N, C-alpha and C positions, 0 to 999 in steps of 0.2 A: 280568299283567306286560307292559309294552310292549315288543316287539322292536325292536332297533335297526335303523336303517334305514341302507342303503348304496346307493350309486349303482347301479342296474340297468345290465346290460351294454346299451351303446349309449345310456345316459343322457348328458345334457348337463350334469349337476350336478356339480361339483367343490367342494372346500374353498375358501372364499373368499380364502385367504391364497395360493393358488397361482395363477400366471399360466398362461393356456391359449394354446396355439398349435397351429394346423392343420397337420398333415404328412401325408404319404402313406405308408402302410405298405407293406412290400415286396410284400404280396400284392394291393396296389391298393386296399385298404380305408382309408377315413379314420381317422386317429388323433390322438392330442393329445400334446404334448410341453411340459415345464416348462422355462421360460427363466430364467437368472441375471440379476441386476440389473447395469447397465454400471459398470465400475470408475471411481473418482473420478480425474481427471488429477493428476499431481504437480504440486505448487506450485513455479513458477520462483523461483530465489533473487533476492532483492532486491539493488540496487546497494548498495555499500558506501561510503558517503560519507567516512567516517573513512579507509579505505584509500585512496581518491581523494586525499584531502588529504595522507596520508603520502607517497603517490608523488609527488605535485607537490613538496612540500617536499624530498624525498630528490633529486629530479633537480635543483632549483635549488642545493642545498647541494652536491651533487657537482660542479657546474659551478664554483662559487665556490672550492671546495677545491682545484681545479686551478689557480687563479689566484693567484700570489704575493702580489699586493697586497690580495686580497680573501680571504684565508684565514680571517680571524676570522668572517666571515658563513657560510662553510661549516661551521665549527666549532659555530656557534650552530644553524643549521639541520638538520644531521645528527642530532644527539642528539634533537631533537624528532621527526623523521621516524620515527627507530627507535622511540620509544616508541609514537607513534601507530600505526605498523605493527604492534606487538604487541597493541595494544588491538583493532585491527581484526580480528585473527586470532581472537579469543574472542567475536566477536558471531555470535549464533545466526541461520541462515539468510541470511547475507550472504555476497556473493561474496568469495573469499579471495585472488584472484590479484595483486590490486593491493597488498595488505598484504605479500605474500610478495615481491614485485617491490621494494617500497619497503625492506623489510627488508635485502634483498642490497645494495641501492644505498647504504643508509646504512651498512653495514659495510665496503664496497669503497671508498666515498668518505672514510671515516675513514682507511683504511690509505693511500690516495693522498695525503690531507691532510698526514699525518705525513711522508710522504716529501717531499713539496714543501717542507714547513717545514724539515726537516733540511737539505735542498739550500739553502735560503734562508739559514739560520744558518751553513752551512758556508761559502757565498760571502762572507757578510758578515764572518766571522771571518778568512778569508784577506785581504779588503780592509783590514782594521783592523789586523790583527796580523802578516800576512804581509810577509816582507821583499822589497817589491816595489821596493825602492832598490838591489837587487843590481847591481854595476857590474863590467865585465870589462875589464881593461887587458891588452894583448899585452906580449910579452917586450920588444919594442923596436918602434919606429914602422916602421922597415924591414921587420922580420919580420912584423909584424901586417898591413902592407899587401900584401906578396906573398903570404903565406898566405892571407889572406881572399880576395884575387882568384882564386888558384888553387881554393880550395874553392867559391867562388861559381860559377866556370865548371864544376866537377865536378859540382856539385849540380844546376846547370841542365841539364847534358847527360843526367843521370839522371832528369829531371823531377821532381826533389825540391824541398824549400824552400831559398831562398837566405838565410833569416834566420840571423843568427849565433847559435851556442850550441844549435843543434838537431842532432838524430842525423845529419842528411843533411849539414850544415855545421857541424861541431864547431869549437871554438877550438882553437888550435895548443897543443902542450905548452909550458909556461911561462908561460902567461896567467895573470894575477893576478885571482882572483875573490873579491869582498868585499862585505860589507854592513855594518850598523852593529855587528855582533857578532864576525864572523869574517873572517879573510882566508885563502884557500886557494890554494896554487900546486902544480901537478903538475910536478915537477922532471925526472922522466925515467920511462920505460916500457921495461922489459927483457924481452922475450919470450924463450921458449926458456930460461928460467932454472932448469929442473928439476934440474940437476946443482948449482947453487949452494945450492938449497933442501934437497936431501938430504943435502949435506955439512956443512950447519949444524948438524943434530941428527940422532943416529942413530935417534931414534924417529919422525922424518918419514916418512910413507908416501909410495910413488910415487903419481904421479896414475894416474887410470883410463886403460884403453886408448883411445887416440884424443885424449888430452887432455895437456897440459903445464902446468907452472907459470910463471907471470908476475909479475914484481916491478914494483910502482909505487911510486915514491919521491915523497913529497908532504910539504909543509909547511902547518902550520896555526897561525895567530896569532891570539890573542885580543884584540879590539879594544873590547870592552865597559868598562864602568866599575863592574861588581860588585865590591864590596870584598872579597867572599868568593871571587871568582874564579869561573871555570868550567872544566869538564873538556872536551876536545876530543872526547869520545865521541859528542857531537851532531852532530859534522861527519861527513858521509857521502860515501865515495868507493865507487862501484859500477863493474864491468864490464859491459857490455851486449854480447851477441855480435851477429854479423851478422844472425841470424835473430831478433833481439829478446828473447834471454833474458837476464835479470839474474843476475849472479854476484857474491855477496858474499865478501869476504876471511874471514868466520867461517864459511863453508860447509865449509871443511877445516881439520883440527887440525893444523896444523904451524907450526913456529916459523921465522919469517923472518930472514934475515940483516939486522942492524940494524934491528930492527922499530920501528915509531913507537910511542910511549907514548900512548895515548888516555884512560887512566884517571887520570892526574896532573893536578891542578888548575893551571891557568895563570891568570896575574893580566894586567893590561893590558899589552900590547905582548910578552907572552910567547909563545915559539914552541916547537912540538914538530915534529921532523922524523924521519922514517924510512921503512921499507919496509913495504908491504902485499903478501901473497901472494894471487893469483887462480888458480884451476884453470880453464883456458881450452881451448877446441877447438885441437888442434894443427894448424899449417898455415894457419889463418885468424885468428890471434889479432890480426894487425895490421888486420883488417877490421871489428873491433869499436871501441867507443868507451867513454869513461869517463863516468859520470854522477856529478857533484860538486853536492853540497848544502851550502852554508855555514851550517850550524846548523838545528836542528829546523824553524824555520818560514822557512828561506832557499828562494829559488828554485833549482830545479835546472837546471843547464846542463850541456853535454856538451863534452868535450875529446877531441881526437884521441888514439889510442893508438899512433900511430907518427909 
């Protein structure tokens, strides 16, 4: 029986599958060590062509989505960019950042495009159906001239607008505001009318501390030609405080003396006249203005509260 052979001490014979490397032993004698093979470098991710195309398409679509006259181009490109971005994210060993960026841009661009579209439609609707032909005539030629000049001077002193019908330069009480559908006239404004309102109905509640009731008497006339008539509920009269807060007559549940009827149908040249109650800041009621809108699509103008 042949004895197995093994490397003798000091022999230079080793199994062929082992690599050999000389080293110095701690005691100074020569020795051998086995080395491991070098690791393979990681493969670099390749460029994502589809992601690049999606990103470029999304950027162009986003730009066009912000331009009112070119919205349709943005609406075509943004969905394409969205689909390409999704495809690019599922490609193996491809860069993903361009696809992610394109996906975000396509979503944000769509939201911006919808907002721009709604703005364009709103402006077009106002231009087509808004009552841009609203006219305002003063109580009389003399009154209008003097009141307008005083208001212009006062507004100029405050550094505000001198355009008629603004908060800074409101029309005087008694001005005739009308368009094709309605005519509205503020006949009178009575501040400090709390006692009159409370005495009108026992269930009327007192105004909050620091507030008082104001009575606004106005008339509204239907000028349209609808054979079925219209209700003056579409005519709006609001009070705007000195600090810009809007107060409506329906904010308080009180019965006004001789209230105006806004729920009965008026036919051509029919008129409703009466009072509306507003709960306004005490002591500064005369510093506010009235905001009058002659019909749902009418232009809002401002009338003085004193």
